[in-house]
N, C-alpha and C positions, 0 to 999 in steps of 0.2 A: 504494500499500499504506499503510494507516494504522498509525501507532505503536500497539501494543497497550497502552501505558502512558498516553500523553497524547492519543492520536488525531490527532496532527499528521500531514497527508497526505505531508509530504516526508521522505525518508530517502536514505541513500546505501548502496550495496552495498559491503561491505568484502571479502567473499570468496565465491567460488562454487565449488562442487565436486560431482561426481557422487555420487549416494547410491543405496542400494537396488539394487546391481548394475547401475547405469546406467539404472534405471527412473525416477529423479527427479533434480532438481537441488536441492541444499541451499545456501541463500544466508544469510550473516550480514549483517545490516543494522544501521545506527545511525541513530537519529532525529536530524534536524537541529535540533530544538527542545530536547528533554530530554537528548539524547546518550546515552540508554540503548540497549542492544544487544538485538536479538532475532533469531530464526531463522525463515526461511520455506522451504517446500518447494514446488517446482513439479514437477507430474507430468501425464502424458497422462491425459486424461479419456476413458475408454472408454464407448462406447454400451452400455447394459445389454443383456444377453442374457436372453431369456425361455426358460425350460425348460417344455416341454409334457410333463407327467407322464402315465403310462399310464391313470390314472383320468380324465384330461381337464383336471385342474387346471393352472394356469400359475403359475409362480413365478420370481423372479429367479435367475439362475445363482449358486450359492454355492460357491466354490472350496474352502472348508473341508469341505464334505460329500464332495467328490471326493477330497480329501487324506485324510480320515478312512477312506474305503473302501480306498484304496491302502495306507495305513499298516497296516490290519488284514490285508490280503492279504499284505503284505510282512514280517510279523512273523517274526523268526528266519531271514531269508533272506540277510542280510548286505548288503542294499540300504541305502545310507546315507539319512539324513533329508534331506541336501541333494539327492540324486538324486530322491527322492520329490517334493520341492518342484519340482525341475526338470521332472519329468514333468507336474505339474499346470500349470506355467508353459507347457509346450509344448501341452497340451491347450487351455488358455485362449486362447493365441495362435492356434491353429488355428480356434477358434470365433470369435474377433474378426475373422479374415480373411474369414469367410463374408459373403456379401451379405445373407442372411436373418438377422434378429436374433432368430429363434425356432428352437430346436433341441429335438428330442425327447430324453427321458431315455435312450431306447434308443441313440440316436447317441452320447451321452456315454459310456454303458457300452461300446460298441464301440470308441470311441477309447482308453478306458482299457485294454481287453484288448489292442488293438494295441500300445500302449507296453509293457505288462507282458510280452507275449510275448517281447520282446527282452531284458528284464531277468532274468526268472526263471520257469521253467516252473511251479514251485510257487506263486508268487504269481499267475500267470496262471489256474491251476486254482482256487485259492482264491477269487479274485474271480469267476470264471466260475460257481462253484457258488452263490454268493449272488446274483449279477446275473441268472443264468438259472434260478434257483430249482430247483436239482437236488432230486429227490425220491427217487431210487433210486441204487443202485450203478451201474446201467446208464448213468445220465446221466454219471457220472464216467468210466466206461470209454469212452464215445463221445467225450467230450472229449479224453481221453488219445489215442485213436486218431487223431482229427483233428489233434491237435498233432504226433503222429508222422508223419502223412502230409504235413503242411505242412513239417516239418522236412526230410523226405526230398526233397520237391519244390522247396522254396525255398532249400535250403542255408542254413537258420537257423544261425547260428554257435554254437559252444560258448563258454563264458565267455572273455573276453579277446580275441575276434576281432571283426572289423568286423561290424556288425549291418545287414543289408540291409532291415530292417523299416521304416526310416524313409528319407525322401528325402535327409535330411542326411548327407553324408559324414563329418561331424565326430563322429557318435555312435558310441560303442563300448560293449560290454558290460562292466561292471565286474567285476573278480575279487574275491571276498570272501576275506579272509584269515582 
């Protein structure tokens, strides 16, 4: 690692600590020549994921687009910004674990719906209405009927209970105050 001030290649690490919720390591360093201090970050380099759009275009996965859609769907539902970020983290982690580096935008939409179903029925229906391009009231009614049937057959919890939508036993539905 070169010193950003004098470009000397030798330095020593003064301190290392976890950063960004354990996703990276922050290191304080001191140059052995000019004795100035600087900070470096070490993080896992993910292989880029390509999204295949419905029109055939391909583009790199952009987590901010997924987050933007989730934020719109979750407006005034009581779901915290931290939880929304965590949902995007979970979706991105699921995509990174796949063997294929290419995923369709439809698959991403379904992953978002899967996660929102456990968080809020309102957010789920809002996202579904845009994602599935609802045109009539019938589209809303069908989605609500499907949600009701799934809730009855899968025992989807009410707020505050264990959520069986995910494989993780650590996930619970948040209660909005």
